[in-house]
C-alpha positions as CSV (number, residue, x, y, z in Angstrom):
1,M,-26.0,61.7,-21.5
2,N,-29.4,60.1,-20.7
3,E,-29.0,57.8,-17.7
4,Q,-31.4,54.8,-17.4
5,P,-32.9,54.2,-14.0
6,K,-31.4,51.1,-12.3
7,P,-33.7,48.1,-12.3
8,V,-35.0,47.2,-8.9
9,R,-33.6,43.9,-7.8
10,R,-36.1,41.6,-6.2
11,L,-34.8,39.3,-3.5
12,D,-36.7,36.1,-3.0
13,V,-36.5,34.9,0.6
14,E,-37.9,31.8,2.1
15,I,-38.6,31.5,5.8
16,K,-39.7,28.3,7.5
17,P,-42.7,28.5,9.9
18,E,-40.6,27.8,13.0
19,Q,-38.2,30.6,12.0
20,A,-41.0,33.0,11.2
21,E,-42.0,32.9,14.9
22,G,-38.7,34.6,15.7
23,T,-36.5,34.3,18.8
24,Y,-36.4,37.0,21.5
25,S,-32.9,38.1,22.4
26,N,-32.0,40.8,25.0
27,L,-28.2,40.3,24.9
28,V,-25.7,40.1,22.1
29,L,-22.1,39.1,22.6
30,V,-19.6,40.1,19.8
31,A,-16.2,38.7,19.1
32,H,-14.1,39.1,16.0
33,S,-10.9,38.1,14.2
34,S,-9.3,39.7,11.2
35,S,-11.6,37.7,8.9
36,E,-14.9,37.4,10.7
37,F,-17.3,38.6,13.3
38,I,-19.2,36.3,15.6
39,L,-22.5,37.5,17.1
40,D,-24.0,35.3,19.8
41,F,-27.6,36.3,20.4
42,A,-28.6,35.3,24.0
43,R,-31.4,35.7,26.4
44,M,-30.9,36.7,30.1
45,L,-33.8,36.0,32.4
46,P,-34.3,37.1,35.9
47,G,-33.5,34.5,38.5
48,L,-31.3,32.4,36.2
49,P,-27.5,32.4,36.9
50,K,-26.4,32.8,33.3
51,A,-27.5,33.8,29.8
52,R,-28.3,31.2,27.2
53,V,-27.0,31.6,23.6
54,L,-29.9,31.0,21.3
55,S,-28.2,31.7,17.9
56,R,-24.6,32.2,16.7
57,I,-24.2,34.2,13.5
58,I,-20.8,34.4,11.8
59,M,-20.3,37.2,9.3
60,S,-17.5,38.7,7.2
61,P,-16.4,42.2,8.2
62,Q,-17.9,43.5,5.0
63,H,-21.3,42.0,5.8
64,V,-21.2,43.4,9.3
65,E,-20.5,46.9,7.9
66,L,-23.5,46.4,5.6
67,L,-25.6,45.3,8.6
68,R,-24.5,48.4,10.5
69,R,-25.6,50.7,7.7
70,T,-28.9,48.9,7.3
71,L,-29.6,49.1,11.1
72,E,-28.7,52.8,11.1
73,E,-31.1,53.5,8.2
74,N,-33.9,51.5,9.8
75,I,-33.4,53.2,13.2
76,K,-33.7,56.6,11.5
77,K,-36.9,55.5,9.8
78,F,-38.2,54.0,13.1
79,E,-37.4,57.2,15.1
80,A,-39.0,59.4,12.4
81,R,-42.2,57.5,12.8
82,Y,-42.3,56.6,16.5
83,G,-39.8,59.0,18.2
84,K,-36.3,58.8,19.6
85,I,-35.3,55.4,21.1
86,E,-34.2,56.1,24.7
87,V,-31.5,53.9,26.2
88,K,-31.7,54.3,30.0
89,D,-28.7,52.1,30.9
90,Q,-25.4,51.8,29.1
91,P,-24.7,48.3,27.8
92,G,-22.8,46.3,30.3
93,P,-23.2,43.5,32.8
94,P,-26.6,41.8,33.1
95,K,-27.4,43.9,36.2
96,E,-27.6,46.9,33.9
97,M,-30.3,45.4,31.7
98,G,-33.0,45.8,34.3
99,F,-32.3,42.5,36.0
100,T,-30.7,41.9,39.4
101,A,-27.7,39.7,39.0
102,P,-28.0,36.5,41.0
103,Q,-26.1,36.5,44.3
104,H,-23.7,33.6,44.8
């Protein structure tokens, strides 16, 4: 049996200039139900009492799994090129992100 190579699917993506600039996030909050995941991308800044959510992304569990696989694949490629990504602190409260939590 002679298998034909699968054709490469081209994905045409449009990005508006204001989105192309990107948004920096150093914190992601994750919640889920049986049918969806909610990812709140936020930014925590030193001296401010709370983080600000910049974008909320709602995804199906299947798409979150595909995202996880894509991230794993890209992390492997990144580390092969630039070296192992070191995480000095475990994820947790803002004080563990290198900032000092505000004193109330």
